[in-house]
N, CA, C and O atoms as a MOPAC input file, in Angstrom:
PM7 MOZYME 1SCF
protein

 N     68.35200 1    41.52200 1   -19.08600 1
 C     69.81500 1    41.07300 1   -18.83000 1
 C     70.73100 1    42.30400 1   -19.30900 1
 O     71.48400 1    42.97100 1   -18.60000 1
 N     70.48600 1    42.43900 1   -20.65700 1
 C     71.41200 1    43.49800 1   -21.40800 1
 C     71.28300 1    45.02600 1   -20.92400 1
 O     72.21000 1    45.81800 1   -21.09200 1
 N     70.24200 1    45.33500 1   -20.39800 1
 C     69.71100 1    46.52200 1   -19.84800 1
 C     70.68200 1    46.94000 1   -18.52300 1
 O     71.32400 1    47.96800 1   -18.30900 1
 N     70.51900 1    45.73000 1   -17.74200 1
 C     71.23500 1    45.67600 1   -16.47400 1
 C     72.77200 1    45.91100 1   -16.61500 1
 O     73.46700 1    46.57900 1   -15.84900 1
 N     73.15500 1    45.27900 1   -17.67000 1
 C     74.70100 1    45.63600 1   -17.91500 1
 C     74.88500 1    46.73200 1   -18.44800 1
 O     75.94900 1    47.20400 1   -18.04700 1
 N     74.36400 1    47.39200 1   -19.17100 1
 C     74.70600 1    48.67500 1   -19.67200 1
 C     74.47700 1    49.61700 1   -18.54400 1
 O     75.27300 1    50.55400 1   -18.49200 1
 N     73.46000 1    49.55800 1   -17.53700 1
 C     73.49000 1    50.40200 1   -16.35400 1
 C     74.77900 1    50.15900 1   -15.54600 1
 O     75.43000 1    51.10300 1   -15.09800 1
 N     75.13800 1    48.85500 1   -15.36600 1
 C     76.09300 1    48.61900 1   -14.43900 1
 C     77.43200 1    49.42200 1   -15.02800 1
 O     78.07100 1    50.18600 1   -14.30400 1
 N     77.76100 1    49.18800 1   -16.30900 1
 C     78.65500 1    49.70400 1   -16.96100 1
 C     78.62000 1    51.43700 1   -16.91500 1
 O     79.61100 1    52.08300 1   -16.57400 1
 N     77.66600 1    51.90000 1   -17.20700 1
 C     77.31900 1    53.40200 1   -16.94500 1
 C     77.63400 1    53.96800 1   -15.60600 1
 O     78.22600 1    55.03700 1   -15.45200 1
 N     77.24900 1    53.26900 1   -14.73100 1
 C     77.40700 1    53.47900 1   -13.21500 1
 C     79.12100 1    53.38400 1   -12.86500 1
 O     79.80600 1    54.15200 1   -12.18900 1
 N     79.40000 1    52.48800 1   -13.39400 1
 C     80.97700 1    52.04100 1   -13.08000 1
 C     81.79400 1    53.00400 1   -13.90300 1
 O     82.90400 1    53.30000 1   -13.46100 1
 N     81.37800 1    53.54900 1   -15.08000 1
 C     82.24400 1    54.64100 1   -15.69900 1
 C     81.99500 1    55.96100 1   -14.94500 1
 O     83.01500 1    56.63200 1   -14.79300 1
 N     80.98100 1    56.42200 1   -14.49400 1
 C     80.78400 1    57.42300 1   -13.57600 1
 C     81.58000 1    57.59600 1   -12.48200 1
 O     82.26300 1    58.58600 1   -12.22200 1
 N     81.43500 1    56.35000 1   -11.70200 1
 C     82.33300 1    56.26100 1   -10.43300 1
 C     83.80400 1    56.48000 1   -10.76800 1
 O     84.53900 1    57.15300 1   -10.04500 1
 N     84.18100 1    55.92100 1   -11.82600 1
 C     85.61700 1    55.99900 1   -12.28300 1
 C     85.87400 1    57.45800 1   -12.46100 1
 O     86.79000 1    57.97400 1   -11.82000 1
 N     85.17500 1    58.13700 1   -13.24200 1
 C     85.22900 1    59.44300 1   -13.46700 1
 C     85.51600 1    60.55900 1   -11.93200 1
 O     86.40800 1    61.37000 1   -11.68600 1
 N     84.36000 1    60.13400 1   -11.18600 1
 C     84.39300 1    60.84200 1    -9.90800 1
 C     85.58000 1    60.39200 1    -9.09000 1
 O     86.13300 1    61.23700 1    -8.38600 1
 N     86.01200 1    59.20700 1    -9.10700 1
 C     87.39300 1    58.77100 1    -8.29700 1
 C     88.53200 1    59.51400 1    -9.07700 1
 O     89.25700 1    60.17100 1    -8.33000 1
 N     88.84400 1    59.56100 1   -10.36100 1
 C     89.64500 1    60.03000 1   -10.99400 1
 C     90.03000 1    61.65300 1   -10.62100 1
 O     91.17400 1    62.07800 1   -10.46100 1
 N     88.70900 1    62.47900 1   -10.52100 1
 C     88.72500 1    63.71600 1   -10.11800 1
 C     89.50100 1    64.01600 1    -8.74300 1
 O     90.40600 1    64.82800 1    -8.55100 1
 N     88.84600 1    63.06600 1    -7.77700 1
 C     89.21500 1    62.99900 1    -6.30900 1
 C     90.72100 1    62.62300 1    -6.24300 1
 O     91.52100 1    63.22600 1    -5.52700 1
 N     91.01400 1    61.66600 1    -6.98000 1
 C     92.44400 1    61.15000 1    -6.82500 1
 C     93.44800 1    62.34300 1    -7.03700 1
 O     94.42500 1    62.50700 1    -6.30600 1
 N     93.16900 1    63.06900 1    -7.97200 1
 C     94.12300 1    64.19100 1    -8.40600 1
 C     94.38900 1    65.34700 1    -7.41100 1
 O     95.31300 1    66.15400 1    -7.51400 1
 N     93.45700 1    65.32000 1    -6.43600 1
 C     93.34600 1    66.48700 1    -5.30700 1
 C     93.87900 1    65.72900 1    -4.13200 1
 O     93.64500 1    66.33300 1    -3.08600 1
 N     94.57700 1    64.50000 1    -3.95000 1
 C     94.69900 1    64.05400 1    -2.60600 1
 C     95.83000 1    63.24800 1    -2.57000 1
 O     96.22300 1    62.67500 1    -3.58600 1
 N     96.49000 1    63.13200 1    -1.31300 1
 C     97.87300 1    62.13500 1    -1.39900 1
 C     97.39500 1    60.71700 1    -1.15000 1
 O     96.24700 1    60.27600 1    -1.09200 1
 N     98.44500 1    60.18000 1    -1.03200 1
 C     98.27600 1    58.66500 1    -1.11600 1
 C     97.41700 1    57.92300 1    -0.29800 1
 O     96.60600 1    57.11700 1    -0.75200 1
 N     97.60900 1    58.23500 1     1.23300 1
 C     96.75800 1    57.89500 1     2.05400 1
 C     95.24000 1    58.35700 1     2.06200 1
 O     94.37400 1    57.71000 1     2.65100 1
 N     95.04700 1    59.24200 1     1.53000 1
 C     93.81700 1    60.20400 1     1.35000 1
 C     92.98200 1    59.54900 1     0.21900 1
 O     91.75300 1    59.55000 1     0.15900 1
 N     93.79500 1    59.01800 1    -0.62300 1
 C     93.37300 1    58.49200 1    -2.03600 1
 C     92.77700 1    57.13500 1    -1.54400 1
 O     91.60300 1    56.82900 1    -1.75700 1
 N     93.69800 1    56.31000 1    -0.84500 1
 C     93.32200 1    55.26000 1    -0.50100 1
 C     91.90500 1    54.93200 1     0.52200 1
 O     91.11100 1    53.99200 1     0.54500 1
 N     92.01200 1    56.00300 1     1.20300 1
 C     90.74400 1    56.11600 1     2.21500 1
 C     89.50200 1    56.38700 1     1.49400 1
 O     88.47700 1    55.79800 1     1.83700 1
 N     89.49500 1    57.43200 1     0.28500 1
 C     88.42500 1    57.70800 1    -0.36900 1
 C     87.72400 1    56.52500 1    -1.19100 1
 O     86.49700 1    56.46600 1    -1.27900 1
 N     88.52300 1    55.64300 1    -1.75300 1
 C     88.26200 1    54.38200 1    -2.23400 1
 C     87.63800 1    53.45100 1    -1.43700 1
 O     86.69400 1    52.75400 1    -1.80900 1
 N     88.27200 1    53.41800 1    -0.07600 1
 C     87.80900 1    52.26100 1     0.54400 1
 C     86.50700 1    52.68700 1     1.17800 1
 O     85.82900 1    51.73700 1     1.56900 1
 N     85.98100 1    53.92000 1     1.37800 1
 C     84.77100 1    54.20900 1     1.96900 1
 C     84.06400 1    54.05000 1     0.81600 1
 O     82.99800 1    53.55300 1     1.18100 1
 N     84.04300 1    54.19800 1    -0.46900 1
 C     83.29900 1    54.07100 1    -1.60300 1
 C     82.95500 1    52.29300 1    -1.90300 1
 O     81.86400 1    51.80000 1    -2.19000 1
 N     84.04100 1    51.71600 1    -1.75500 1
 C     83.86400 1    50.27900 1    -1.92900 1
 C     83.36700 1    49.59000 1    -0.65600 1
 O     82.66300 1    48.60000 1    -0.85500 1
 N     83.58000 1    49.89600 1     0.48200 1
 C     83.11100 1    49.14200 1     1.37200 1
 C     81.79800 1    49.55500 1     1.82900 1
 O     81.11400 1    48.68300 1     2.36500 1
 N     81.23600 1    50.92600 1     1.69600 1
 C     79.83700 1    51.05200 1     2.28900 1
 C     79.09100 1    52.04600 1     1.38300 1
 O     77.94000 1    52.33400 1     1.71100 1
 N     79.57600 1    52.55600 1     0.36900 1
 C     79.10900 1    53.78500 1    -0.47700 1
 C     79.20400 1    54.99400 1     0.35400 1
 O     78.29400 1    55.81700 1     0.25400 1
 N     80.24400 1    55.23000 1     1.21400 1
 C     80.39900 1    56.33600 1     2.10500 1
 C     79.30100 1    56.34100 1     3.12200 1
 O     78.96300 1    57.45200 1     3.53100 1
 N     78.76700 1    55.42800 1     3.53700 1
 C     77.78400 1    55.13100 1     4.59800 1
 C     78.34700 1    55.02400 1     5.88900 1
 O     78.83400 1    53.94200 1     6.21800 1
 N     78.35600 1    56.04800 1     6.72600 1
 C     79.07700 1    56.25900 1     7.91600 1
 C     78.48900 1    55.32500 1     9.12200 1
 O     79.15200 1    54.96000 1    10.09300 1
 N     76.91300 1    54.96200 1     8.84000 1
 C     76.44300 1    54.02800 1     9.73600 1
 C     76.09700 1    52.68200 1     9.35000 1
 O     75.21100 1    52.01200 1     9.87900 1
 N     76.90700 1    52.29200 1     8.31900 1
 C     76.86400 1    50.89200 1     7.82000 1
 C     77.39200 1    49.91800 1     8.78500 1
 O     78.38600 1    50.10800 1     9.48600 1
 N     76.54100 1    48.69200 1     8.77300 1
 C     76.92700 1    47.54600 1     9.64300 1
 C     76.96900 1    46.41600 1     8.77500 1
 O     75.95300 1    46.07300 1     8.17100 1
 N     78.24800 1    45.69400 1     8.63500 1
 C     78.33400 1    44.54300 1     7.84500 1
 C     78.98500 1    43.22900 1     8.24300 1
 O     79.12700 1    43.05900 1     9.45400 1
 N     79.28900 1    42.53300 1     7.64600 1
 C     79.93600 1    41.04500 1     8.06600 1
 C     79.04000 1    40.53600 1     9.35200 1
 O     79.63800 1    40.20900 1    10.37700 1
 N     77.70600 1    40.47700 1     9.29700 1
 C     76.84500 1    39.96500 1    10.31200 1
 C     76.96600 1    40.81700 1    11.64800 1
 O     76.88000 1    40.28100 1    12.75300 1
 N     77.14500 1    42.01500 1    11.49400 1
 C     77.25400 1    42.92300 1    12.67000 1
 C     78.79700 1    43.00500 1    13.34500 1
 O     78.96800 1    43.52000 1    14.44900 1
 N     79.78300 1    42.49700 1    12.63600 1
 C     81.18800 1    42.38500 1    13.13300 1
 C     81.89100 1    43.54300 1    12.63200 1
 O     82.97000 1    43.79900 1    13.16600 1
 N     81.44900 1    44.33400 1    11.64400 1
 C     82.15800 1    45.52900 1    11.14200 1
 C     81.14300 1    46.71600 1    11.13400 1
 O     79.93900 1    46.61800 1    10.89700 1
 N     81.89700 1    47.96100 1    11.45900 1
 C     80.87700 1    48.93900 1    11.40400 1
 C     81.43700 1    50.32200 1    10.76600 1
 O     82.64700 1    50.49600 1    10.61700 1
 N     80.55400 1    51.21000 1    10.43100 1
 C     80.94100 1    52.50400 1     9.85000 1
 C     81.59700 1    52.39400 1     8.16600 1
 O     81.67700 1    51.33800 1     7.53800 1
 N     81.94700 1    53.51900 1     7.74500 1
 C     82.22100 1    53.83600 1     6.38200 1
 C     83.08900 1    52.95000 1     5.93700 1
 O     82.80600 1    52.50900 1     4.82300 1
 N     84.23800 1    52.45600 1     6.51800 1
 C     85.23700 1    51.42400 1     6.21300 1
 C     85.00100 1    50.04200 1     6.64000 1
 O     85.85300 1    49.17900 1     6.43000 1
 N     83.84500 1    49.77300 1     7.25300 1
 C     83.74800 1    48.36000 1     7.72300 1
 C     84.97700 1    47.90600 1     8.63000 1
 O     85.76900 1    47.00000 1     8.37200 1
 N     84.96400 1    48.69100 1     9.69000 1
 C     86.23500 1    48.50100 1    10.55900 1
 C     85.65400 1    47.29700 1    11.64900 1
 O     84.61600 1    47.42900 1    12.29700 1
 N     86.37700 1    46.33600 1    11.69100 1
 C     86.37300 1    45.22100 1    12.87500 1
 C     86.83100 1    45.65500 1    14.21100 1
 O     87.55200 1    46.64500 1    14.33100 1
 N     86.47800 1    45.02000 1    15.11900 1
 C     86.96800 1    45.46300 1    16.51700 1
 C     88.45100 1    45.24700 1    16.79600 1
 O     89.14000 1    45.93200 1    17.55300 1
 N     88.89400 1    44.05600 1    15.98000 1
 C     90.48200 1    43.71500 1    16.21500 1
 C     91.21900 1    44.89500 1    15.45000 1
 O     92.22000 1    45.40500 1    15.95500 1
 N     90.76200 1    45.29000 1    14.33000 1
 C     91.53700 1    46.35500 1    13.64800 1
 C     91.40600 1    47.72700 1    14.38300 1
 O     92.32600 1    48.54500 1    14.37000 1
 N     90.22600 1    47.93700 1    15.01900 1
 C     90.23800 1    49.13600 1    15.95300 1
 C     91.04500 1    49.14200 1    17.03300 1
 O     91.58500 1    50.16500 1    17.45600 1
 N     91.19100 1    47.82700 1    17.61500 1
 C     92.00200 1    47.75500 1    18.77400 1
 C     93.63400 1    47.87600 1    18.65100 1
 O     94.33200 1    48.49500 1    19.45400 1
 N     94.16400 1    47.09500 1    17.37700 1
 C     95.36200 1    47.37300 1    16.76200 1
 C     95.62400 1    48.74200 1    16.51600 1
 O     96.66700 1    49.17200 1    17.00900 1
 N     94.86700 1    49.58600 1    15.82000 1
 C     95.09800 1    50.90300 1    15.68100 1
 C     95.37700 1    51.70900 1    17.08200 1
 O     96.32000 1    52.44600 1    17.37000 1
 N     94.48300 1    51.40300 1    17.68600 1
 C     94.32200 1    51.98900 1    19.38600 1
 C     95.71000 1    51.76900 1    20.01800 1
 O     96.28600 1    52.64900 1    20.65700 1
 N     96.17200 1    50.62900 1    19.81400 1
 C     97.49800 1    50.15800 1    20.52300 1
 C     98.56200 1    50.83600 1    20.02900 1
 O     99.47900 1    51.14700 1    20.78800 1
 N     98.59500 1    51.20500 1    18.51500 1
 C     99.66700 1    51.99300 1    18.02200 1
 C     99.45400 1    53.31700 1    18.29700 1
 O    100.38200 1    53.91900 1    18.83800 1
 N     98.33100 1    53.97500 1    18.02300 1
 C     98.33400 1    55.26300 1    18.45200 1
 C     97.65600 1    55.75300 1    19.78800 1
 O     96.43100 1    55.87500 1    19.78200 1
 N     98.24800 1    55.99400 1    20.74000 1
 C     97.83500 1    56.30700 1    22.14600 1
 C     96.88800 1    57.51900 1    22.18900 1
 O     96.28900 1    57.76600 1    23.23600 1
 N     96.73100 1    58.26800 1    21.11900 1
 C     95.85400 1    59.60000 1    21.19000 1
 C     94.32900 1    59.02800 1    20.85100 1
 O     93.35700 1    59.75800 1    21.04300 1
 N     94.18900 1    57.76300 1    20.36800 1
 C     92.85200 1    57.39700 1    20.11800 1
 C     92.21200 1    57.05600 1    21.45900 1
 O     92.52900 1    56.07800 1    22.13600 1
 N     91.34700 1    57.89300 1    21.75800 1
 C     90.60500 1    57.64500 1    23.11300 1
 C     88.92000 1    57.41900 1    22.81900 1
 O     88.28600 1    57.21100 1    23.85400 1
 N     88.20600 1    57.43000 1    21.70000 1
 C     86.96900 1    57.09200 1    21.51300 1
 C     86.70200 1    55.68500 1    21.45400 1
 O     87.58500 1    54.83300 1    21.35600 1
 N     85.45300 1    55.44800 1    21.51400 1
 C     85.16200 1    53.92100 1    21.68700 1
 C     84.87900 1    53.28600 1    20.20100 1
 O     84.67000 1    53.99800 1    19.21800 1
 N     84.90000 1    51.97000 1    20.17100 1
 C     84.68200 1    51.27500 1    18.99100 1
 C     83.31100 1    51.67600 1    18.29300 1
 O     83.21200 1    51.73700 1    17.06800 1
 N     82.31600 1    51.93200 1    19.11700 1
 C     80.96900 1    52.32800 1    18.62300 1
 C     80.93900 1    53.61500 1    17.94200 1
 O     80.05900 1    53.85900 1    17.11600 1
 N     81.89600 1    54.49200 1    18.25600 1
 C     81.86800 1    55.80200 1    17.66300 1
 C     82.61500 1    55.86100 1    16.22200 1
 O     82.98100 1    56.89300 1    15.66000 1
 N     82.74800 1    54.65100 1    15.79000 1
 C     83.20500 1    54.47800 1    14.26800 1
 C     82.20800 1    54.81200 1    13.36400 1
 O     82.47900 1    54.65100 1    12.17400 1
 N     81.05800 1    55.26400 1    13.67900 1
 C     79.91000 1    55.81600 1    12.80400 1
 C     80.04500 1    57.37900 1    12.58800 1
 O     79.20800 1    58.05500 1    11.99000 1
 N     81.29300 1    57.89300 1    13.19500 1
 C     81.79300 1    59.08000 1    13.00600 1
 C     83.08900 1    58.97700 1    11.98500 1
 O     84.11900 1    58.34600 1    12.22100 1
 N     82.78100 1    59.79300 1    10.71900 1
 C     83.84100 1    59.80900 1     9.64000 1
 C     85.25300 1    60.11800 1    10.24800 1
 O     86.21400 1    59.42300 1     9.91700 1
 N     85.37000 1    61.00700 1    11.00800 1
 C     86.70200 1    61.48900 1    11.50900 1
 C     87.24200 1    60.31500 1    12.53600 1
 O     88.43800 1    60.03000 1    12.59100 1
 N     86.58200 1    59.88500 1    13.06900 1
 C     87.00600 1    58.67700 1    14.01400 1
 C     87.46500 1    57.58500 1    13.08100 1
 O     88.64600 1    57.24200 1    13.14100 1
 N     86.65200 1    57.01100 1    12.22900 1
 C     87.00700 1    56.03400 1    11.43100 1
 C     88.30000 1    56.39400 1    10.43500 1
 O     89.12100 1    55.55000 1    10.07700 1
 N     88.33000 1    57.79100 1    10.05800 1
 C     89.70900 1    57.95500 1     9.41400 1
 C     90.89600 1    57.87300 1    10.27300 1
 O     91.93700 1    57.43800 1     9.78100 1
 N     90.86000 1    58.23500 1    11.47400 1
 C     91.98800 1    58.26600 1    12.28000 1
 C     92.33800 1    56.57100 1    12.46000 1
 O     93.46800 1    56.11300 1    12.28900 1
 N     91.41500 1    55.94100 1    12.74900 1
 C     91.63300 1    54.29100 1    12.67600 1
 C     92.22700 1    53.61800 1    11.67800 1
 O     93.00000 1    52.67100 1    11.82300 1
 N     91.82100 1    54.17000 1    10.51100 1
 C     92.48600 1    53.62200 1     9.11000 1
 C     93.84600 1    54.23200 1     9.10000 1
 O     94.83500 1    53.52100 1     8.92200 1
 N     93.93200 1    55.43600 1     9.27200 1
 C     95.33100 1    56.03900 1     9.05700 1
 C     96.36900 1    55.48700 1    10.13300 1
 O     97.54500 1    55.42500 1     9.77200 1
 N     96.06200 1    55.11200 1    11.32700 1
 C     96.89500 1    54.73500 1    12.29900 1
 C     97.12800 1    53.18100 1    11.92000 1
 O     98.21900 1    52.71500 1    12.25000 1
 N     96.27800 1    52.39700 1    11.30700 1
 C     96.40800 1    51.10400 1    10.99300 1
 C     97.46100 1    51.05500 1     9.77100 1
 O     98.34800 1    50.20500 1     9.68800 1
 N     97.25300 1    52.01600 1     8.89800 1
 C     98.02800 1    52.00500 1     7.72500 1
 C     99.45700 1    52.38200 1     8.10300 1
 O    100.31000 1    51.69900 1     7.53700 1
 N     99.93100 1    53.38000 1     8.99000 1
 C    100.91100 1    53.80800 1     9.44600 1
 C    101.59500 1    52.47400 1    10.50300 1
 O    102.80200 1    52.24700 1    10.57600 1
 N    100.84300 1    51.92800 1    11.03600 1
 C    101.50600 1    50.86200 1    12.02200 1
 C    102.22200 1    49.57900 1    10.89100 1
 O    103.30000 1    48.99400 1    10.99600 1
 N    101.24500 1    49.46000 1     9.92400 1
 C    101.77800 1    48.18100 1     9.21400 1
 C    102.50400 1    48.68000 1     7.77300 1
 O    103.21900 1    47.90600 1     7.13600 1
 N    102.28100 1    49.82800 1     7.40900 1
 C    102.85300 1    50.22500 1     6.01700 1
 C    103.56600 1    51.56400 1     6.54900 1
 O    102.97200 1    52.49300 1     6.00100 1
 N    104.30700 1    51.93100 1     7.15400 1
 C    104.69300 1    53.13800 1     7.59000 1
 C    105.60200 1    53.91300 1     6.36900 1
 O    106.12100 1    54.98800 1     6.67100 1
 N    105.75000 1    53.50400 1     5.32500 1
 C    106.19700 1    54.20000 1     4.04400 1
 C    105.09700 1    54.64200 1     3.13200 1
 O    105.27400 1    55.54900 1     2.31800 1
 N    104.09100 1    54.08000 1     3.24800 1
 C    103.05300 1    54.52800 1     2.42900 1
 C    102.85300 1    53.58700 1     1.32100 1
 O    101.96900 1    53.80300 1     0.49200 1
 N    103.69700 1    52.44700 1     1.24200 1
 C    103.61600 1    51.82600 1     0.17800 1
 C    102.50800 1    50.53900 1     0.20700 1
 O    102.78700 1    49.39800 1     0.57300 1
 N    101.21700 1    50.99200 1    -0.25700 1
 C    100.31000 1    50.14600 1    -0.48900 1
 C     99.73400 1    50.40200 1    -1.81100 1
 O     98.82700 1    49.68800 1    -2.23800 1

């Protein structure tokens, strides 16, 4: 048990250092997206979660996709294409801009 705790702390420390380096190089939305991808799927673009109800790096549900698509009329790709990072990024950004237009999150 103690070995596992030490390994966990070491991994969290390394993760924290990496995030801090990335954080300094990005704006607020990019920062949020970086952390969201790491937390939701360890940046796995092909991740499937919530018993098949969420897909992609950010574990996006169909309702979130449809909401973002309604807000941003330039979104023309399918829900299934959210295994593509650029598409997933666009959905997350549209969703944030819709519900927090000032970027206060």
